[in-house]
C-alpha positions, -999 to +999 in steps of 0.1 A: +560+031+007+550-004+017+521-023+000+500-022+032+497+010+052+519+009+083+505+024+115+524+030+147+504+028+180+520+048+209+504+042+243+518+031+277+487+009+282+494-025+267+457-034+267+449-003+246+477-011+222+465-047+218+429-036+212+438-010+186+463-035+170+435-061+167+411-036+152+436-023+126+450-057+116+414-068+110+412-040+085+444-052+068+469-027+082+504-034+093+509-023+129+539-013+150+538-005+187+557+017+212+550+021+249+564+057+251+571+088+232+609+084+231+607+049+218+582+060+192+605+088+180+633+062+174+610+039+155+597+068+134+633+079+126+644+044+115+612+034+097+601+059+070+574+035+058+551+046+087+520+061+072+501+071+104+508+074+141+481+069+167+494+087+198+483+089+234+488+123+252+495+111+288+527+090+289+554+084+315+584+097+296+574+126+274+538+136+266+522+129+232+522+167+226+560+169+230+565+137+210+545+151+181+563+184+183+597+166+180+583+144+153+574+174+131+611+183+130+617+154+105+583+140+095+549+151+082+532+117+088+497+122+100+491+119+138+458+108+154+456+116+191+439+089+210+434+100+246+411+101+277+416+139+279+387+158+266+394+195+273+393+218+243+426+232+254+442+198+249+428+196+214+440+230+204+474+222+218+475+190+198+465+207+166+488+236+171+519+215+171+510+194+140+484+169+151+459+159+124+429+145+143+416+136+177+396+106+192+386+104+228+387+072+249+366+051+252+359+049+215+339+027+191+358+006+166+338+023+138+350+057+150+386+047+150+385+030+116+367+059+100+394+084+113+422+061+102+407+056+067+402+094+063+437+103+074+453+076+052+432+085+022+445+121+024+481+110+029+483+082+004+457+086-023+450+123-029+463+134-063+462+167-082+481+190-105+507+217-100+491+251-095+503+286-084+490+317-066+507+347-050+542+332-053+531+298-038+534+267-059+515+236-050+522+201-064+497+178-048+509+147-065+544+151-051+530+167-019+552+197-022+546+234-015+571+260-027+573+296-016+593+317-042+609+284-053+619+273-018+603+242-003+580+247+027+575+218+051+538+211+056+520+185+077+496+162+060+466+181+073+481+215+064+487+201+029+450+190+027+438+224+037+460+243+013+451+218-015+414+224-008+418+262-008+438+259-041+409+239-056+386+268-047+411+295-056+395+329-059+363+318-040+354+327-005+353+294+014+335+291+047+351+275+078+324+249+077+332+240+041+369+236+050+362+215+080+337+191+064+358+187+032+392+183+049+383+166+082+354+146+067+334+151+098+302+169+108+308+206+117+300+219+152+306+254+165+338+244+183+352+231+150+358+267+140+387+270+165+403+239+150+402+253+115+415+287+126+445+272+144+455+254+113+450+284+090+472+304+114+499+277+113+498+277+074+500+315+074+531+315+096+548+293+070+535+310+038+529+347+046+556+373+048+536+388+076+511+363+092+493+392+110+486+409+077+480+379+053+479+385+016+479+348+004+450+334+025+428+364+033+401+365+059+367+376+045+350+387+077+317+368+085+322+346+054+355+326+056+388+326+037+399+334+002+431+322-016+445+340-046 
């Protein structure tokens, strides 16, 4: 890992890339650029020092959604979608294939920097101990999840969610608690869908039967319970 966090900006609009680069370099980050999804994938494969990807959805070669889906085959680096598209369906699609956060154009510098700081803090700084529940072992310091001794690939955001649930093991945790503690943002009613999509993705990876979960249980009307 490099001394300064490395951020890859992926957008076919050079003016957007220049603006975001300026804002991030002012904050002390090292910035790389790509004008399309295919170029970005090649950069991500060859440069494992990348700590965050800021990704547009609408691009001329492949969409940001497809680019993120391909990225998840070899990397769990956090992805911040930066896009002019505002439909809830777009957000759910982005989250369902491994996106970590979403920011709509036009945006304020403060909004961008806050999102970037939050994602990088989870990815680079979060530390914890090894813990176990229901055959699942979590090592937060090494950012590893094992199921019956076998490593399970998790995105950064999925790791943050499972880490938070482990920290509250045995307790019933509300969807609002999860959202505000993991995303670090104010909770709105539509935020429930975001949390539920990520919980479903985690269950698919950890549960023997995601439709009948035993590791992360739903407590109807209250939230989720691990362990």
